[in-house]
KOLBANU-518313 format. One line per field, with one value per residue (C-alpha): x negated, y negated, z; chain; residue in three letters. Coordinates in nm, 3 decimals. Layout:
# KOLBANU-518313
u: c(X, ...) $
v: c(Y, ...) $
w: c(Z, ...) $
chain: c(A, ...) $
res: c(Ala, ...) $
//
This chain:
# KOLBANU-518313
u: c(-6.029, -5.698, -5.442, -5.177, -4.791, -4.604, -4.567, -4.709, -4.972, -5.056, -5.090, -5.262, -5.515, -5.535, -5.598, -5.835, -6.040, -6.068, -6.094, -6.401, -6.625, -6.569, -6.621, -6.932, -7.035, -6.962, -7.116, -7.421, -7.459, -7.612, -7.300, -7.230, -7.106, -6.774, -6.639, -6.697, -6.506, -6.238, -6.212, -6.217, -5.956, -5.706, -5.760, -5.679, -5.345, -5.250, -5.308, -5.148, -4.837, -4.808, -4.815, -4.518, -4.303, -4.345, -4.288, -3.936, -3.875, -3.886, -3.687, -3.362, -3.451, -3.345, -3.008, -2.722, -2.477, -2.220, -2.393, -2.426, -2.195, -2.018, -1.667, -1.870, -2.050, -1.727, -1.587, -1.927, -1.927, -1.512, -1.581, -1.990, -2.100, -2.277, -2.595, -2.624, -2.949, -3.152, -3.023, -2.701, -2.508, -2.330, -2.497, -2.334, -2.421, -2.651, -2.561, -2.708, -2.755, -2.492, -2.216, -2.270, -2.296, -2.647, -2.571, -2.763, -2.982, -3.014, -2.799, -2.907, -2.770, -2.883, -2.770, -2.796, -2.653, -2.399, -2.533, -2.582, -2.522, -2.225, -2.300, -2.360, -2.018, -1.985, -1.766, -1.787, -1.818, -1.972, -1.773, -1.815, -1.938, -1.679, -1.682, -1.590, -1.447, -1.443, -1.101, -1.074, -0.908, -0.759, -0.861, -0.618, -0.568, -0.503, -0.205, -0.062, -0.001, 0.105, 0.318, 0.608, 0.559, 0.661, 1.003, 1.158, 1.078, 1.222, 1.067, 0.911, 0.613, 0.758, 0.782, 0.469, 0.201, 0.306, 0.100, 0.071, 0.255, 0.112, 0.120, 0.218, 0.149, 0.478, 0.702, 0.870, 0.714, 0.885, 0.741, 0.725, 0.553, 0.364, 0.445, 0.218, 0.286, 0.131, 0.098, 0.079, 0.047, 0.129, -0.012, -0.193, -0.316, -0.418, -0.799, -0.838, -0.738, -0.483, -0.431, -0.221, -0.053, 0.086, 0.417, 0.541, 0.895, 1.083, 1.152, 1.472, 1.234, 1.050, 0.713, 0.721, 0.311, 0.011, 0.194, 0.533, 0.637, 0.443, 0.748, 0.777, 0.564, 0.413, 0.619, 0.939, 0.830, 0.782, 1.101, 1.323, 1.153, 1.233, 1.622, 1.592, 1.474, 1.425, 1.582, 1.878, 1.873, 2.164, 2.450, 2.656, 2.925, 2.841, 3.185, 3.454, 3.650, 3.360, 3.373, 2.988, 2.745, 2.421, 2.170, 1.965, 1.643, 1.364, 1.063, 0.866, 0.974, 0.869, 1.147, 1.493, 1.836, 2.115, 2.236, 1.894, 1.622, 1.242, 1.380, 1.483, 1.776, 2.013, 2.333, 2.553, 2.787, 3.132, 3.052, 3.212, 2.997, 2.713, 2.618, 2.398, 2.108, 2.125, 2.112, 1.808, 1.606, 1.722, 1.656, 1.263, 1.222, 1.353, 1.085, 1.338, 1.254, 1.548, 1.744, 1.651, 1.549, 1.826, 1.883, 2.122, 2.182, 2.443, 2.477, 2.748, 2.826, 2.821, 3.117, 3.167, 2.842, 2.969, 2.672, 2.617, 2.452, 2.203, 2.041, 1.771, 1.870, 1.648, 1.624, 1.466, 1.814, 1.955, 2.298, 2.568, 2.933, 3.243, 3.420, 3.196, 2.889, 2.676, 2.344, 2.428, 2.741, 2.823, 3.147, 3.164, 3.214, 2.888, 2.713, 2.747, 2.618, 2.291, 2.236, 2.203, 1.972, 1.730, 1.658, 1.263, 1.168, 0.843, 0.756, 0.981, 1.134, 1.518, 1.665, 1.912, 2.203, 2.224, 2.321, 2.014, 2.012, 1.644, 1.729, 1.528, 1.664, 1.505, 1.677, 2.000, 1.921, 1.795, 2.101, 2.349, 2.141, 2.148, 2.499, 2.628, 2.465, 2.624, 2.966, 2.900, 3.166, 3.174, 2.929, 2.985, 3.361, 3.560, 3.898, 3.843, 3.887, 3.644, 3.827, 4.143, 4.084, 4.259, 4.402, 4.177, 3.938, 3.879, 4.052, 4.355, 4.377, 4.329, 4.578, 4.304, 4.404, 4.657, 4.377, 4.229, 4.326, 4.094, 3.789, 3.531, 3.678, 3.656, 3.340, 3.051, 2.981, 2.725, 2.435, 2.175, 1.855, 1.549, 1.454, 1.091, 1.164, 1.472, 1.330, 1.434, 1.731, 1.813, 2.062, 2.305, 2.616, 2.538, 2.877, 2.879, 3.115, 3.062, 3.365, 3.461, 3.473, 3.304, 3.604, 3.644, 3.306, 3.262, 3.101, 3.195, 2.918, 2.686, 2.838, 2.574, 2.242, 2.004, 1.701, 1.654, 1.341, 1.098, 1.020, 1.393, 1.436, 1.110, 1.195, 1.541, 1.409, 1.146, 1.341, 1.196, 1.498, 1.625, 1.256, 1.200, 1.556, 1.569, 1.183, 1.294, 1.642, 1.495, 1.263, 1.627, 1.717, 2.039, 2.164, 2.058, 2.255, 2.545, 2.615, 2.599, 2.227, 2.106, 2.415, 2.587, 2.265, 2.251, 2.600, 2.553, 2.262, 2.448, 2.727, 2.397, 2.198, 2.522, 2.560, 2.204, 2.248, 2.575, 2.320, 2.068, 2.300, 2.421, 2.090, 2.049, 2.369, 2.365, 2.000, 1.887, 1.545, 1.313, 1.074, 0.817, 0.972, 0.707, 0.786) $
v: c(5.054, 5.081, 5.112, 4.882, 4.882, 4.711, 4.709, 4.353, 4.379, 4.746, 4.506, 4.225, 4.506, 4.687, 4.367, 4.245, 4.577, 4.591, 4.167, 4.137, 4.404, 4.272, 3.909, 4.035, 4.213, 3.886, 3.627, 3.830, 3.938, 3.718, 3.637, 3.246, 3.067, 2.934, 3.307, 3.360, 3.070, 3.178, 3.490, 3.353, 3.062, 3.406, 3.585, 3.294, 3.203, 3.569, 3.613, 3.258, 3.391, 3.709, 3.489, 3.280, 3.585, 3.732, 3.364, 3.382, 3.741, 3.666, 3.371, 3.539, 3.815, 3.584, 3.395, 3.538, 3.776, 3.481, 3.247, 3.503, 3.546, 3.240, 3.235, 3.211, 2.933, 2.710, 2.776, 2.675, 2.391, 2.274, 2.384, 2.367, 2.506, 2.250, 2.339, 2.446, 2.359, 2.534, 2.320, 2.361, 2.052, 2.016, 1.765, 1.590, 1.738, 1.429, 1.218, 1.136, 0.809, 0.888, 0.940, 1.325, 1.533, 1.734, 2.070, 2.287, 2.541, 2.762, 2.804, 2.900, 3.080, 3.120, 3.377, 3.189, 3.347, 3.152, 2.896, 3.060, 2.681, 2.441, 2.179, 1.818, 1.611, 1.267, 1.099, 1.334, 1.216, 1.470, 1.530, 1.399, 1.674, 1.696, 1.766, 2.135, 2.139, 2.504, 2.636, 2.890, 3.179, 3.367, 3.774, 4.045, 4.143, 3.754, 3.722, 4.018, 3.841, 3.530, 3.551, 3.656, 3.418, 3.129, 3.041, 2.706, 2.459, 2.155, 1.824, 1.746, 1.818, 1.659, 1.270, 1.270, 1.510, 1.332, 1.349, 1.147, 1.249, 1.410, 1.286, 1.528, 1.267, 1.225, 1.403, 1.325, 1.505, 1.616, 1.545, 1.719, 1.678, 1.863, 2.029, 2.242, 2.474, 2.763, 3.111, 3.400, 3.765, 4.082, 4.137, 3.756, 3.500, 3.544, 3.658, 3.600, 3.216, 2.948, 2.913, 2.624, 2.692, 2.425, 2.449, 2.294, 2.126, 1.881, 1.576, 1.400, 1.097, 1.140, 0.948, 0.946, 0.788, 0.790, 0.511, 0.413, 0.086, -0.181, -0.372, -0.086, -0.047, 0.236, 0.197, 0.179, 0.496, 0.670, 0.568, 0.647, 1.012, 1.031, 0.918, 1.145, 1.491, 1.423, 1.714, 1.605, 1.680, 1.489, 1.310, 1.036, 0.851, 0.411, 0.311, 0.426, 0.158, 0.248, 0.491, 0.512, 0.708, 0.786, 1.021, 1.155, 1.266, 1.468, 1.244, 0.967, 0.576, 0.255, 0.157, 0.342, 0.380, 0.459, 0.816, 0.816, 0.820, 0.777, 0.921, 0.765, 0.748, 0.693, 0.500, 0.687, 0.510, 0.558, 0.747, 0.439, 0.235, 0.305, 0.017, -0.010, 0.175, -0.025, -0.325, -0.230, -0.195, -0.502, -0.659, -0.546, -0.620, -1.006, -1.035, -1.081, -0.826, -0.859, -0.552, -0.235, 0.074, 0.305, 0.623, 0.857, 1.189, 1.490, 1.748, 1.987, 1.858, 1.457, 1.370, 1.744, 1.715, 1.424, 1.202, 0.908, 0.612, 0.663, 0.314, 0.308, 0.192, -0.084, -0.118, -0.467, -0.640, -0.937, -0.796, -0.895, -0.994, -0.773, -0.952, -1.128, -0.867, -1.139, -1.271, -1.633, -1.797, -1.998, -2.155, -2.278, -2.625, -2.600, -2.362, -2.660, -2.915, -2.764, -2.705, -3.090, -3.091, -2.852, -2.691, -2.643, -2.675, -2.762, -2.713, -3.000, -2.968, -3.049, -3.313, -3.170, -3.366, -3.163, -2.847, -2.609, -2.278, -2.105, -1.942, -2.108, -2.343, -2.070, -1.814, -1.940, -1.968, -1.635, -1.453, -1.674, -1.565, -1.188, -1.244, -1.386, -1.049, -0.794, -1.033, -0.982, -1.177, -1.059, -1.297, -1.607, -1.585, -1.322, -1.485, -1.423, -1.749, -1.788, -1.541, -1.332, -1.042, -0.671, -0.454, -0.282, -0.524, -0.622, -0.945, -0.778, -0.510, -0.734, -1.041, -1.295, -1.414, -1.705, -1.813, -2.021, -2.430, -2.469, -2.320, -2.523, -2.277, -1.977, -1.800, -1.643, -1.276, -1.049, -1.325, -1.100, -1.181, -0.990, -1.048, -1.130, -1.324, -1.546, -1.727, -1.495, -1.325, -0.907, -0.831, -0.600, -0.451, -0.506, -0.347, -0.507, -0.466, -0.374, -0.445, -0.822, -0.944, -1.267, -1.422, -1.415, -1.429, -1.556, -1.948, -2.030, -1.838, -2.056, -2.387, -2.598, -2.411, -2.685, -2.396, -2.086, -1.844, -1.856, -1.485, -1.398, -1.655, -1.539, -1.189, -1.258, -1.465, -1.261, -0.966, -0.690, -0.646, -0.348, -0.143, -0.210, -0.107, 0.189, 0.306, 0.186, 0.368, 0.690, 0.768, 0.823, 1.170, 1.213, 0.826, 0.892, 1.223, 1.091, 0.773, 1.000, 0.970, 0.727, 0.675, 0.584, 0.380, 0.178, 0.062, -0.077, -0.264, -0.426, -0.597, -0.741, -0.836, -1.069, -1.179, -1.260, -1.509, -1.682, -1.760, -1.955, -2.098, -2.239, -2.364, -2.551, -2.662, -2.845, -2.932, -2.669, -2.715, -2.346, -2.367, -2.040, -1.949, -1.771, -1.839) $
w: c(-7.598, -7.555, -7.822, -7.819, -7.715, -7.962, -8.334, -8.357, -8.171, -8.356, -8.696, -8.560, -8.423, -8.776, -8.984, -8.731, -8.795, -9.168, -9.231, -8.991, -9.141, -9.485, -9.385, -9.193, -9.520, -9.733, -9.544, -9.494, -9.868, -10.166, -10.383, -10.426, -10.202, -10.367, -10.434, -10.045, -9.912, -10.153, -10.017, -9.687, -9.723, -9.828, -9.593, -9.322, -9.536, -9.571, -9.156, -9.063, -9.291, -9.101, -8.761, -8.862, -8.930, -8.584, -8.447, -8.629, -8.574, -8.215, -8.201, -8.388, -8.120, -7.812, -7.994, -7.788, -7.985, -7.970, -8.189, -8.413, -8.722, -8.937, -8.716, -8.426, -8.484, -8.594, -8.213, -8.107, -8.292, -8.157, -7.819, -7.692, -7.384, -7.170, -7.055, -6.695, -6.531, -6.289, -5.960, -6.015, -6.161, -6.507, -6.722, -7.009, -7.330, -7.573, -7.743, -8.137, -8.240, -8.544, -8.303, -8.293, -8.002, -8.006, -7.922, -7.666, -7.792, -7.463, -7.200, -6.876, -6.630, -6.308, -6.074, -5.699, -5.389, -5.186, -4.892, -4.612, -4.418, -4.485, -4.671, -4.437, -4.502, -4.475, -4.241, -3.993, -3.622, -3.393, -3.073, -2.777, -2.501, -2.237, -1.903, -1.799, -1.459, -1.277, -1.185, -0.876, -0.992, -0.741, -0.749, -0.856, -0.551, -0.369, -0.684, -0.638, -0.278, -0.332, -0.671, -0.477, -0.220, -0.451, -0.335, -0.339, -0.058, 0.101, 0.006, 0.334, 0.146, -0.167, -0.068, 0.040, -0.178, -0.521, -0.817, -1.113, -1.413, -1.780, -2.121, -2.391, -2.701, -2.944, -2.731, -2.350, -2.112, -1.813, -1.486, -1.207, -0.833, -0.632, -0.299, -0.064, 0.166, 0.369, 0.177, 0.414, 0.279, 0.452, 0.773, 0.794, 0.544, 0.201, 0.220, 0.573, 0.594, 0.509, 0.158, -0.014, -0.300, -0.548, -0.608, -0.921, -0.889, -1.158, -1.076, -1.177, -1.173, -1.494, -1.631, -2.000, -2.008, -1.860, -1.595, -1.506, -1.717, -1.542, -1.371, -1.143, -0.878, -0.725, -0.460, -0.659, -0.798, -0.464, -0.295, -0.687, -0.618, -0.240, -0.348, -0.620, -0.509, -0.148, 0.073, 0.251, 0.641, 0.749, 0.630, 0.809, 0.772, 0.782, 0.933, 0.985, 0.726, 0.445, 0.258, 0.207, 0.388, 0.477, 0.307, 0.574, 0.408, 0.560, 0.563, 0.751, 0.708, 0.952, 1.171, 1.320, 1.149, 1.366, 1.282, 1.042, 1.280, 1.219, 0.876, 0.517, 0.426, 0.145, 0.117, -0.114, -0.361, -0.534, -0.927, -1.012, -0.874, -1.171, -1.218, -0.927, -1.081, -1.400, -1.194, -1.028, -1.337, -1.467, -1.188, -1.239, -1.583, -1.539, -1.252, -1.004, -0.753, -0.500, -0.524, -0.360, -0.516, -0.683, -0.856, -0.932, -0.744, -0.769, -0.497, -0.429, -0.084, -0.260, -0.425, -0.564, -0.772, -0.978, -1.043, -0.772, -0.735, -0.402, -0.247, -0.008, 0.262, 0.464, 0.821, 0.760, 0.675, 0.869, 1.047, 0.874, 0.937, 0.923, 0.705, 0.453, 0.488, 0.503, 0.694, 0.627, 0.658, 0.347, 0.202, -0.193, -0.077, 0.186, -0.142, -0.385, -0.162, -0.097, -0.434, -0.519, -0.208, -0.370, 0.014, 0.045, -0.292, -0.313, 0.035, 0.130, 0.491, 0.453, 0.656, 0.948, 0.759, 0.467, 0.579, 0.399, 0.538, 0.515, 0.202, -0.066, -0.363, -0.573, -0.473, -0.563, -0.933, -1.002, -0.775, -1.050, -1.400, -1.212, -1.171, -1.499, -1.692, -1.525, -1.445, -1.059, -0.895, -0.503, -0.371, -0.562, -0.703, -0.462, -0.563, -0.932, -1.014, -1.262, -1.520, -1.553, -1.350, -1.422, -1.200, -1.076, -0.921, -0.566, -0.575, -0.699, -0.498, -0.227, -0.302, -0.317, -0.692, -0.551, -0.312, -0.601, -0.515, -0.268, -0.331, -0.113, 0.197, 0.049, 0.192, -0.004, 0.037, 0.049, 0.076, 0.281, 0.396, 0.586, 0.950, 0.855, 0.559, 0.544, 0.294, 0.007, -0.068, -0.121, -0.395, -0.293, -0.363, -0.741, -0.870, -1.214, -1.525, -1.943, -2.030, -2.001, -2.339, -2.437, -2.429, -2.064, -1.887, -1.502, -1.589, -1.227, -1.131, -1.320, -1.176, -1.004, -1.140, -1.276, -1.306, -1.387, -1.392, -1.666, -1.620, -1.668, -1.944, -2.113, -2.100, -2.251, -2.526, -2.593, -2.802, -2.613, -2.333, -2.532, -2.542, -2.177, -2.035, -2.280, -2.145, -1.763, -1.757, -1.962, -1.604, -1.406, -1.555, -1.405, -1.487, -1.798, -1.885, -1.691, -1.923, -2.206, -2.311, -2.550, -2.767, -2.415, -2.284, -2.632, -2.590, -2.225, -2.327, -2.659, -2.349, -2.194, -2.496, -2.614, -2.272, -2.254, -2.613, -2.455, -2.166, -2.337, -2.537, -2.191, -2.082, -2.367, -2.360, -1.997, -2.055, -1.787, -1.669, -1.715, -1.399, -1.245, -0.956, -0.753, -0.425) $
chain: c(A, A, A, A, A, A, A, A, A, A, A, A, A, A, A, A, A, A, A, A, A, A, A, A, A, A, A, A, A, A, A, A, A, A, A, A, A, A, A, A, A, A, A, A, A, A, A, A, A, A, A, A, A, A, A, A, A, A, A, A, A, A, A, A, A, A, A, A, A, A, A, A, A, A, A, A, A, A, A, A, A, A, A, A, A, A, A, A, A, A, A, A, A, A, A, A, A, A, A, A, A, A, A, A, A, A, A, A, A, A, A, A, A, A, A, A, A, A, A, A, A, A, A, A, A, A, A, A, A, A, A, A, A, A, A, A, A, A, A, A, A, A, A, A, A, A, A, A, A, A, A, A, A, A, A, A, A, A, A, A, A, A, A, A, A, A, A, A, A, A, A, A, A, A, A, A, A, A, A, A, A, A, A, A, A, A, A, A, A, A, A, A, A, A, A, A, A, A, A, A, A, A, A, A, A, A, A, A, A, A, A, A, A, A, A, A, A, A, A, A, A, A, A, A, A, A, A, A, A, A, A, A, A, A, A, A, A, A, A, A, A, A, A, A, A, A, A, A, A, A, A, A, A, A, A, A, A, A, A, A, A, A, A, A, A, A, A, A, A, A, A, A, A, A, A, A, A, A, A, A, A, A, A, A, A, A, A, A, A, A, A, A, A, A, A, A, A, A, A, A, A, A, A, A, A, A, A, A, A, A, A, A, A, A, A, A, A, A, A, A, A, A, A, A, A, A, A, A, A, A, A, A, A, A, A, A, A, A, A, A, A, A, A, A, A, A, A, A, A, A, A, A, A, A, A, A, A, A, A, A, A, A, A, A, A, A, A, A, A, A, A, A, A, A, A, A, A, A, A, A, A, A, A, A, A, A, A, A, A, A, A, A, A, A, A, A, A, A, A, A, A, A, A, A, A, A, A, A, A, A, A, A, A, A, A, A, A, A, A, A, A, A, A, A, A, A, A, A, A, A, A, A, A, A, A, A, A, A, A, A, A, A, A, A, A, A, A, A, A, A, A, A, A, A, A, A, A, A, A, A, A, A, A, A, A, A, A, A, A, A, A, A, A, A, A, A, A, A, A, A, A, A, A, A, A, A, A, A, A, A, A, A, A, A, A, A, A, A, A, A, A, A, A, A, A, A, A, A, A, A, A, A, A, A, A, A, A, A, A) $
res: c(Met, Thr, Cys, Pro, Asp, Lys, Pro, Gly, Gln, Leu, Ile, Asn, Trp, Phe, Ile, Cys, Ser, Leu, Cys, Val, Pro, Gly, Val, Arg, Lys, Leu, Trp, Ser, Ser, Arg, Arg, Pro, Arg, Thr, Arg, Arg, Asn, Leu, Leu, Leu, Gly, Thr, Ala, Cys, Ala, Ile, Tyr, Leu, Gly, Phe, Leu, Val, Ser, Gln, Val, Gly, Arg, Ala, Ser, Leu, Gln, His, Arg, Pro, Ala, Ala, Glu, Lys, Gly, Pro, His, Arg, Arg, Arg, Asp, Thr, Ala, Glu, Ala, Pro, Phe, Pro, Glu, Ile, Pro, Leu, Asp, Gly, Thr, Leu, Ala, Pro, Pro, Glu, Ser, Gln, Asp, Asn, Gly, Thr, Thr, Leu, Leu, Pro, Asn, Val, Val, Tyr, Ile, Thr, Leu, Arg, Ser, Lys, Arg, Ser, Lys, Pro, Ala, Asn, Ile, Arg, Gly, Thr, Val, Lys, Pro, Lys, Arg, Arg, Lys, Lys, Tyr, Ala, Val, Ala, Ser, Leu, Ala, Pro, Ala, Gln, Glu, Ala, Leu, Val, Arg, Pro, Ser, Leu, Gln, Pro, Gln, Gly, Ala, Ala, Gly, Ala, Ala, Glu, Ala, Glu, Val, Pro, Gly, Tyr, Val, Gln, Arg, Gly, Asn, Leu, Ala, Lys, Val, Gly, Glu, Arg, Ser, Trp, Arg, Leu, Ile, Arg, Gly, Pro, Gly, Gly, Pro, Val, Gly, Gly, Ser, Asp, Phe, Gln, Leu, Pro, Gln, Ala, Arg, Glu, Ser, Asn, Ile, Arg, Ile, Tyr, Ser, Glu, Ser, Ala, Pro, Ser, Trp, Leu, Ser, Lys, Glu, Asp, Ile, His, Arg, Met, Arg, Leu, Leu, Ala, Asp, Gly, Ala, Val, Val, Gly, Phe, Gln, Pro, Val, Ser, Ser, Lys, Ser, Gln, Ala, Arg, Leu, Leu, Val, Leu, Glu, Gly, Ser, Ala, Ala, Gly, Ser, Val, Pro, Gly, Cys, Gly, Ser, Ser, Pro, Cys, Gly, Leu, Val, Arg, Gln, Pro, Leu, Asp, Met, Ser, Glu, Val, Phe, Ala, Phe, His, Leu, Asp, Arg, Ile, Leu, Gly, Leu, Asn, Arg, Thr, Leu, Pro, Ser, Val, Ser, Arg, Lys, Ala, Glu, Phe, Ile, Gln, Asp, Gly, Arg, Pro, Cys, Pro, Val, Ile, Leu, Trp, Asp, Pro, Ser, Leu, Ser, Pro, Thr, Ser, Asn, Glu, Thr, His, Ser, Ser, Val, Lys, Leu, Thr, Trp, Gly, Ala, Tyr, Gln, Gln, Leu, Leu, Lys, Gln, Lys, Cys, Trp, Gln, His, Gly, Arg, Ala, Pro, Arg, Pro, Glu, Trp, Gly, Cys, Thr, Ala, Val, His, His, His, Glu, Trp, Ser, Lys, Met, Ala, Leu, Phe, Asp, Phe, Leu, Leu, Gln, Ile, Tyr, Asn, Arg, Leu, Asp, Thr, Asn, Cys, Cys, Gly, Phe, Lys, Pro, Arg, Lys, Glu, Asp, Thr, Cys, Val, Gln, Asp, Gly, Leu, Arg, Pro, Lys, Cys, Asp, Asn, Gln, Asp, Ser, Val, Ala, Leu, Ala, His, Ile, Ile, Gln, Arg, Lys, His, Asp, Pro, Arg, His, Leu, Val, Phe, Leu, Asp, Asn, Lys, Gly, Phe, Phe, Asp, Arg, Ser, Glu, Asp, Asn, Leu, Asn, Phe, Lys, Leu, Leu, Lys, Gly, Ile, Lys, Glu, Phe, Pro, Glu, Ser, Ala, Val, Ser, Val, Leu, Lys, Ser, Gln, His, Leu, Arg, Gln, Lys, Leu, Leu, Gln, Ser, Leu, Phe, Leu, Asp, Lys, Val, Tyr, Trp, Glu, Ser, Gln, Gly, Gly, Arg, Gln, Gly, Ile, Glu, Lys, Leu, Ile, Asp, Val, Ile, Glu, Gln, Arg, Ala, Lys, Ile, Leu, Leu, Thr, Tyr, Ile, Asn, Ala, His, Gly, Ala, Lys, Val, Leu, Pro, Met, Asn, Glu) $
//
């Protein structure tokens, strides 16, 4: 028999050892049953009292030290400890029917280690797996040979090997062109074979989105980059009298131009003719598509490095006369007469006595709207009879201002067609004027026009003309900077927007029709 370890167990063992033999003797004796039952009940009562005292002592030992003393009990009543269950969640204390809070008797504190894995967060989306493309890298020896060979290259490849621009959201990203050249190391090609390395160049035509504006075609962007970034291989005068020059660019183009050969050319105008660039973008936004691509460019051998417009030379244009620079011979009187006949409208062939030309009737409406917004007078009003000119205007310098009496015999100028497409006009020499006040606008340009193109009028009414012009003109970096950045461009757009309102008022006041002109 083993001895008990704890004092309580020793006492129990001692009582049991004394009581059991005594009870056994009493039970076996022949004493009266009443006395024997009394002794047995007394012994059991004493044993039960002992057990109750042992249980009370054990409960006092397990109580926290914070509950001992009267002052600790008052603090506990004021700020009770909530019960912390084993699962780690915090449960509110239970309340009784009388409104008092039942304080917990036991506070469970669990020392649980931190989670090894993060908890699942609701609302998270598993990212899509992107395909990874292998990028060819050069060996260290090849890289050492190639890196010193990176030098600026001519635009022979720059005009043909173009890549689309890239985007940086939130910022306006610069767009460069990539040209390819053959890189050769010392003693032969790199790696024993010819190796082509892309040469990044900063282009003056910058794209700030995934694609160019919708009103500019891919061909427009290609030609703009050619004019802005193409390498110059020649510089030829157009004629002995004209101050314009032809910029011969490196590349290939269909057709042959005197002084250019098979290479593309750009017509370089004076720095004061920068409105040619604005006119090109406005033409595309209005949906007319009658101007040739034009950009702004500067170089040391062009106007002493000052920015000037460069217009694409189109060899498909019909020959023009030296006097009027037109491929169509028309006077003001004949022009007003054919407007009444509506030549070639609805596919109707004109009669010989109508005096019609090959130009479609809708072309005159497009040209009149375009010329009014920019106040271009050198086509329909060469004598400046519809407004008060300044001393700087060509009509005053040439002495044409007094000739406003007989306007019917005055010839129209700069009316140009293409050889293969005589039905449509090409708008050249688009020198606009933004400093013309509202009370001095040339309304003679709209005389005889009873219909206007729906595409252009819808843009003027849409309240998006400013936004589109800003997006489009920003592409031409040199032009944007030459006009003073956005602040200067905004002033030009203010003028065009005000003239657009006046034109819409004129259309409503004269009951002019707005028709789709897709012929």
